[in-house]
C-alpha positions in Angstrom: 114.5 -15.5 68.0 111.8 -15.7 70.6 110.4 -19.2 71.3 106.8 -19.7 70.3 104.6 -21.4 73.0 101.3 -22.9 72.1 99.0 -25.7 73.0 97.8 -28.7 71.0 95.1 -31.3 71.6 95.1 -35.0 71.0 92.1 -37.3 71.4 93.8 -40.7 71.0 97.0 -42.6 70.6 97.1 -42.2 66.8 96.9 -38.4 67.1 99.5 -38.4 69.9 101.9 -40.5 67.7 101.5 -37.9 64.9 102.1 -35.0 67.3 105.2 -36.6 68.8 106.5 -37.6 65.3 106.1 -34.0 64.2 109.1 -32.9 66.4 111.3 -35.5 64.7 111.2 -38.2 67.4 112.3 -41.7 66.5 109.3 -43.9 65.6 110.0 -46.3 68.5 110.1 -43.4 70.8 106.8 -42.1 69.4 105.1 -45.4 70.1 106.5 -45.4 73.7 105.6 -41.8 74.5 102.1 -41.7 72.8 100.3 -43.3 75.8 101.8 -40.7 78.0 100.3 -37.9 75.9 96.7 -39.1 76.2 94.8 -38.3 79.4 91.6 -40.0 80.2 88.8 -39.4 82.8 86.7 -42.5 83.6 83.8 -42.5 86.0 82.9 -45.5 88.1 79.5 -45.6 89.8 78.5 -47.9 92.6 81.9 -48.6 94.0 82.2 -50.0 97.6 84.5 -48.2 100.0 86.9 -51.1 100.3 87.2 -51.2 96.5 87.5 -47.4 96.2 90.3 -47.2 98.7 92.4 -49.8 96.8 91.6 -48.1 93.5 92.7 -44.7 94.8 95.9 -46.0 96.4 97.0 -47.9 93.3 96.3 -45.1 90.8 98.1 -42.6 93.0 101.0 -45.0 93.2 101.2 -44.9 89.4 101.1 -41.1 89.2 97.4 -40.7 88.4 94.6 -39.6 90.7 91.2 -40.9 91.8 88.5 -38.7 93.3 86.2 -40.4 95.8 83.4 -39.5 98.2 84.6 -38.1 101.5 83.0 -41.0 103.3 85.1 -43.6 101.6 88.1 -43.4 103.9 86.1 -44.3 107.1 83.5 -46.4 105.2 80.7 -44.1 106.3 79.0 -44.4 102.9 77.8 -47.7 101.4 79.1 -46.8 97.9 80.7 -44.0 96.0 81.3 -42.7 92.5 85.0 -42.7 91.7 86.6 -40.5 89.0 89.8 -41.9 87.6 92.3 -39.5 86.1 95.4 -40.6 84.3 97.4 -41.1 81.1 97.1 -44.3 79.2 100.6 -45.3 80.4 99.5 -44.8 84.0 96.3 -46.8 83.4 98.3 -49.7 81.9 100.4 -50.0 85.1 97.4 -49.4 87.4 95.3 -52.1 85.8 98.0 -54.7 86.1 98.0 -54.0 89.9 94.2 -54.0 90.1 93.8 -57.3 88.4 95.7 -58.9 91.3 93.3 -57.5 93.9 90.3 -59.1 95.5 86.7 -57.8 95.9 85.8 -58.1 92.2 88.5 -55.7 91.1 89.9 -58.1 88.5 86.6 -58.0 86.5 86.4 -54.3 87.0 89.9 -53.9 85.5 88.7 -55.7 82.4 85.8 -53.4 82.0 88.0 -50.3 82.4 90.3 -51.7 79.7 87.3 -52.1 77.3 86.3 -48.5 77.9 89.9 -47.2 77.3 90.0 -49.2 74.1 86.7 -47.8 72.9 87.9 -44.3 73.5 90.4 -44.7 70.7 87.5 -44.4 68.2 85.4 -46.6 66.0 87.5 -48.6 63.6 86.3 -48.7 60.0 84.4 -51.9 59.3 81.6 -53.4 57.1 78.1 -53.8 58.3 76.2 -56.6 56.5 72.5 -55.5 56.2 71.1 -58.7 55.0 73.1 -58.6 51.8 73.6 -54.8 51.5 76.9 -53.6 52.9 77.5 -50.4 54.7 80.9 -49.1 55.5 81.0 -47.7 59.0 83.7 -45.4 60.3 84.9 -44.1 56.9 82.4 -41.3 56.6 79.2 -40.1 58.2 76.3 -42.2 56.8 72.9 -40.5 56.2 69.6 -42.2 57.1 66.8 -40.6 55.1 63.5 -40.4 57.0 60.4 -41.7 55.1 57.2 -41.4 57.1 54.1 -43.1 55.7 51.8 -41.7 58.4 49.0 -39.1 58.4 50.2 -37.4 61.5 54.0 -37.1 61.7 55.2 -33.8 63.0 57.1 -32.8 59.9 55.8 -34.5 56.8 52.6 -36.3 57.9 50.5 -37.5 55.0 52.9 -36.4 52.2 54.1 -39.8 51.3 51.2 -42.0 52.4 50.8 -43.2 48.8 53.2 -46.0 47.9 54.1 -44.4 44.6 54.9 -41.1 46.1 56.8 -42.8 48.9 59.0 -44.6 46.4 59.5 -41.4 44.5 60.6 -39.6 47.6 62.9 -42.5 48.7 64.6 -42.6 45.3 65.1 -38.8 45.5 66.8 -39.1 48.9 69.1 -41.8 47.6 70.0 -39.6 44.7 70.7 -36.8 47.2 73.1 -39.0 49.2 71.0 -41.2 51.6 72.9 -44.3 52.6 69.8 -45.9 54.3 66.1 -45.2 54.1 64.2 -45.4 57.4 60.6 -46.3 56.9 58.1 -45.6 59.6 54.4 -46.1 59.9 53.6 -44.7 63.4 54.2 -41.1 64.4 56.3 -40.4 67.5 55.6 -36.7 67.7 54.6 -35.2 71.1 51.1 -36.3 71.9 51.0 -39.1 69.3 48.4 -41.8 69.4 49.6 -45.3 69.0 48.2 -47.5 66.2 47.4 -51.2 66.1 49.9 -53.5 64.4 47.4 -54.2 61.6 47.1 -50.5 60.7 50.9 -50.0 60.9 51.4 -53.0 58.6 48.8 -51.6 56.1 50.8 -48.4 56.0 54.3 -49.8 55.6 54.2 -53.1 53.8 52.9 -51.8 50.4 55.6 -49.2 50.5 58.3 -51.5 51.7 57.7 -54.0 48.9 58.4 -51.3 46.4 61.4 -49.9 48.2 63.3 -53.2 48.6 62.7 -54.1 45.0 63.9 -50.7 43.6 66.5 -49.1 45.9 70.2 -49.8 45.9 70.5 -49.0 49.6 69.3 -50.8 52.8 65.8 -50.0 54.1 65.3 -49.8 57.8 61.9 -50.4 59.4 61.2 -48.0 62.3 58.9 -49.8 64.6 58.4 -51.1 68.2 56.1 -53.9 67.3 57.4 -57.5 66.8 54.5 -58.3 64.5 55.4 -55.4 62.2 59.1 -56.1 62.4 58.6 -59.8 61.4 56.4 -59.0 58.4 58.8 -56.3 57.3 61.8 -58.6 57.5 59.9 -61.3 55.6 59.2 -58.7 52.8 62.9 -57.8 52.7 63.7 -55.0 55.2 67.4 -54.8 55.9 67.5 -53.3 59.4 65.4 -52.9 62.5 65.1 -49.5 64.3 63.7 -50.0 67.8 62.7 -46.7 69.5 62.6 -48.4 72.9 65.8 -50.4 72.7 64.1 -53.8 73.4 62.4 -52.4 76.6 58.9 -52.3 75.1 59.3 -55.6 73.2 62.3 -57.8 74.0 61.1 -60.1 71.2 62.6 -57.6 68.7 66.1 -59.0 69.6 65.1 -62.5 68.7 63.8 -61.3 65.3 67.1 -59.5 64.6 69.0 -62.7 65.4 66.7 -64.9 63.4 66.9 -62.8 60.3 70.5 -61.6 60.6 69.4 -58.0 60.8 71.4 -55.1 62.2 69.5 -53.5 65.2 69.3 -49.8 66.2 68.8 -49.4 70.0 67.3 -46.0 70.8 67.3 -44.5 74.3 63.8 -43.6 75.5 62.1 -43.2 78.8 59.0 -41.8 80.5 59.9 -38.4 82.1 63.2 -36.6 82.0 64.8 -37.4 85.4 68.4 -38.4 85.4 71.1 -38.9 88.0 73.7 -38.2 85.4 72.8 -38.0 81.7 75.7 -39.9 80.2 75.9 -42.4 83.1 72.2 -43.2 82.9 72.3 -43.6 79.1 75.4 -45.9 79.3 73.6 -48.1 81.9 70.5 -48.2 79.8 72.4 -49.3 76.7 74.4 -51.8 78.6 71.2 -53.5 79.6 69.8 -53.4 76.1 73.0 -54.8 74.7 72.8 -57.6 77.2 69.2 -58.4 76.1 70.3 -58.4 72.5 73.3 -60.7 73.2 71.1 -63.1 75.2 68.8 -63.4 72.1 71.8 -64.2 69.9 72.4 -60.8 68.2 76.1 -60.2 67.5 77.5 -57.1 69.1 78.9 -56.0 65.7 75.3 -55.7 64.4 74.2 -53.2 67.0 73.9 -49.4 66.6 73.0 -47.0 69.5 70.9 -43.9 69.2 70.9 -41.6 72.3 67.3 -40.5 71.6 67.5 -36.7 71.0 64.1 -35.4 71.8 62.9 -38.5 73.6 62.5 -38.5 77.4 64.7 -35.3 77.6 64.1 -31.6 78.1 65.5 -29.2 75.5 68.4 -28.4 77.9 69.1 -32.1 78.2 69.0 -32.6 74.4 71.7 -29.9 74.0 73.7 -31.4 76.8 73.5 -34.7 75.0 75.1 -33.2 71.9 77.8 -31.6 74.0 78.7 -34.8 75.8 78.2 -37.3 73.0 81.9 -38.3 72.9 81.3 -39.9 76.3 79.2 -42.6 74.6 82.3 -43.9 72.8 82.9 -46.0 75.9 80.4 -48.4 74.6 82.4 -49.1 71.5 79.3 -49.1 69.2 78.4 -47.0 66.2 76.2 -44.0 67.2 73.2 -42.8 65.2 71.8 -39.3 66.0 68.4 -37.9 64.9 68.0 -34.2 65.5 66.2 -33.3 62.3 63.6 -30.5 62.7 63.1 -31.5 66.3 61.2 -29.2 68.7 64.4 -28.3 70.7 65.6 -26.5 67.5 62.2 -24.8 67.2 62.4 -23.6 70.9 66.0 -22.3 70.6 65.3 -20.5 67.4 61.6 -19.8 67.9 60.8 -21.2 64.5 58.1 -23.5 63.1 59.0 -27.0 61.9 59.3 -25.9 58.2 62.0 -23.3 59.1 64.5 -25.4 61.0 66.9 -26.3 58.3 69.8 -24.2 59.6 69.2 -25.3 63.2 69.2 -28.9 62.0 72.5 -28.3 60.1 74.1 -27.0 63.3 73.1 -30.0 65.3 74.2 -32.4 62.6 77.6 -30.8 62.4 78.1 -30.8 66.2 76.9 -34.4 66.4 79.5 -35.5 63.8 82.3 -33.5 65.6 81.3 -35.3 68.8 81.3 -38.8 67.4 78.1 -39.5 65.4 78.6 -42.2 62.8 75.2 -41.9 61.3 72.6 -39.1 61.2 68.9 -39.5 60.6 67.5 -36.5 58.6 64.6 -35.2 56.5 66.6 -32.8 54.3 69.1 -35.2 52.7 70.6 -33.0 50.1 71.5 -30.2 52.5 72.6 -32.5 55.3 74.8 -34.5 52.9 76.7 -31.3 52.2 76.9 -30.5 55.9 78.2 -34.0 56.6 80.7 -34.0 53.8 82.1 -30.6 55.0 82.2 -31.7 58.6 83.8 -35.0 57.7 86.6 -33.2 55.8 87.3 -31.3 59.0 87.0 -34.1 61.5 88.2 -37.1 59.5 90.7 -35.4 57.2 90.8 -35.4 53.5 88.4 -33.8 51.0 
């Protein structure tokens, strides 16, 4: 009988253990060999030549590899990126050596360990949204979009009336929404900012009805501390900050004061990046530090890479392809692609004909690590999420 030869793929130690166990290996052997089956690439940016030379030497000595700038050897560059390549077993031995080295390498080793640990995937856990509990990491959660604005790109003006807004929110919950995201200021291209008083006049009457009637958490989508505080006083369960504390750092203090989860969305003026993932990671690390300094627990943070914000259509698509790279932060990831202009440009379709395009982006986002998706079409995207979860997470 001819031997069958084929490849398999594992993304973490758990999958490696299962693959090794499938050949009939002893459980103890499976645990020992699993770290040898998982290969990781880790990029370091801003490494000094003296650090880079030690890193490369030590990782080579453990059977791994480290790519550095040509000028590192003779110190003709002031700093370099370093691409680490190795199995988890090789990293374990390498990091023990690095921790004993000078030049700040002990602290760097700790950060590399954190990134390696985060790559194993988000562990299921509960998120307390001011008394309403969400289970993260079990299935993809759906955040239903409820805009009470006259000028939103997709549904502007449709749910401006509090009664209609409550009706729509209840419908989304029935269709599978786990969270309702309420917004009173449009962020479509070319939008005009509104004063806090106007935004409050739009959202508070609606919010009062929602928190008194819905079984799911209600998030307030705002960048204004005055709006956020009033919303939290009324009973909002989460804050969704489209500028990740950059526009108003006081948002972090409010999240800490009221015990509210906080969504940090990447946003910027222009679309210039040195490296898309690297720049997003650096951005989120700074925002997480701001949140921590204000007293927000890390386990109350969610990151949103900002599909459609400060990015070209090509960069938005690259973001979806590379989303797994954001696992290094060890935080739940929320993605909002619903009906966005990138979909319209790819398919050459108006906003009311982007359902299939949205479905494709939602499925890819889930495959690449999204824990929550923010959508308009809840019923349809709930089906997409359930089907994709069955493939990605297993089970039916």
